[in-house]
N, C-alpha and C positions, 0 to 999 in steps of 0.2 A: 092267228090262233084258230083252233077248231075245237069243237066240243066233243068230248068222249061220250059215246052213246052205248050204255050197257046193252048187250045182246047183239049189237052190230060191230062194235070195235073190240069186244073181249076176245081173247084167244080161245081156241077150241077147248082148252082145258080150264077155262074160267078165270084165268089170272088177269089182273088189271095192268096191262103193259103201259097204258097211257099214264096212269098215276106214277108208275115207276120212272118213266121218262121225265115227268115233271119233277120228281124228287131228284133224279140224276142231274138235271139242269141246275137246281139249287146247289147241289154238292159241288158241281164243277165251278160255279161262281165263287163259292167259298174257297175251293182249292186255289183258283187263280188269284183271289184276293190275298190269300196267305203267301203266295209266291210272288206277288207284285205284278202279275201279268194281267192282261185285259180279259174280262170274262167273255164267253161266247156260248152259243147253244151247241150241245152235243146230242145227236140222235143216236140212241143205242137201244138194244133189246134187253132190258132187265125186267125180271118178273117179280111182282109182289102180290100177295093175297089182298083182296079187297074189292071194292066196287064203288059205285057212285059216279058223279059227273065231275070231271077235271078238265080244265083248259090246258091244251098242249101246244107248244110252239112247233110249227112245222116249217122250216125254211131251209135254205141252202146252207150247207156247212162250208165254212172257209177252210179248205184243206191246207192252205198255206200256213195257217197258224196252229196246226195240229201238234200237240205235245208228243214227245218221243213215246213210242209204245202203241200208237193208234195207226192201224193199217186200214186204208179205205177199201171199199169193194172194188173200185176201179183199179187199184194196185194189184188185186188178186185175180181179176177177171182173165179168163183164158179165151183169147180171140174175141169174137163178137157174140158168143153165146152167153148163157147165164151161169155156167159153171165157173166156180172160183177155186183157185189153188193157193194155199198158204204154206210156204216152206219155212218152217220154224228157224232153221239156221240163218236165214236172211234177216231175221228180226230178233235174234237172241233168245229164241224159245226152243224147248226140248221136244215139242210135238209139232206135227204138220197136219193139214187137213185138206179135203176137197169138200166144197159145198156144191152138191149136184142137183140139177133140175132136169129130169128126164120125162119125156112124153111116153104114153103107153107103148110097150114093146121095146123101149130103149134101155140100155145098160152097158156096162163095160164087159169086155170079153174075160174069159177065165185067166187068172193071174195069181201070183203069190208075192209075199214080202218076207224079208228076214226078221220081221218084228210083228207084233200083234196089231190088229186093226179093230176099231170099234165103230159101229154104225149107229146113228141115232136117226130114226125115221121121224121126220118133222111133219110130213103130209103125204098121203097116198098109201098104196099097198105095194109091197115088193116081195118078189120071190128071190131068196138068197140061196145060192149053192155054196156050201161050206164043206169042203172035202166030199164025202159021200152023202152028206145030209142035204135035204132040201127043206128050207124053212120059209114060212110065210110071216111077214112082219107088217104091222100097220102103224099109223101115226102114234107116237108116244113110246113105241117099243125100242129097245136097245139090243143089239146083237154083237157078239165078239167073235173073232177068229184068231186062233193061235198063230205064231210065226210059222212060216213055210207050209201052210195049208192052202191048197188051191181053192180059190173062191171067185165069185162074181155075183151080180144081181141084175134083175130085170124088173121094170115097172109093169106090174100086171093089173094095175087099177085102170079106171076109166079117165082119170085126170092126171095132172102133173104129179110126179113123185119128187119130193124135196127130201134129201137125205144128207146128213153130215157124216163124212167118212174120216174118222180121226186116226191118224197114223202115229204110233208110239215111237217116233223118230224125228230128229231135227231135219232129216233129209227124206224125201219121198223116193223109195227104191221099189220098182215094180218089175216083175218078170212075167210077160204075157206068154201063155202057152197055146193060144189059138189065134 
């Protein structure tokens, strides 16, 4: 168990993730009790408003007992890096995504998709080329690009860029132009 410390453990936007994890753990135990399965701890990122001190379990998750519908980070990891790829069709979902961590100056080359893409900037500052437009987005910003519009992005911040790239498709289809 570890103690949630306001100001140290709070997300940048002031939401109490530790309390949400504690509440999620209780909900999972109830769910498993109703299903007749064994309870276990689930670590997840769910946000709730609030504050205060809450004890949170932090332990290893037993992935062998994961219920259908949970895909671990290890299952979506690309190579040895921190980028993860989730292909919805492989898991019965209608959307796919990349969770990308880029260092300053890094980013994908120009490309396009036959469907729209939505970016959620989780941390850092990014320059996005969307067609003829150049946009600067920061943590908390959301940017969209229509289908068949050439786009790409580069981390222009001083630290790590964390960005969620949501593809409106069960399959990831990319055509690079450079």
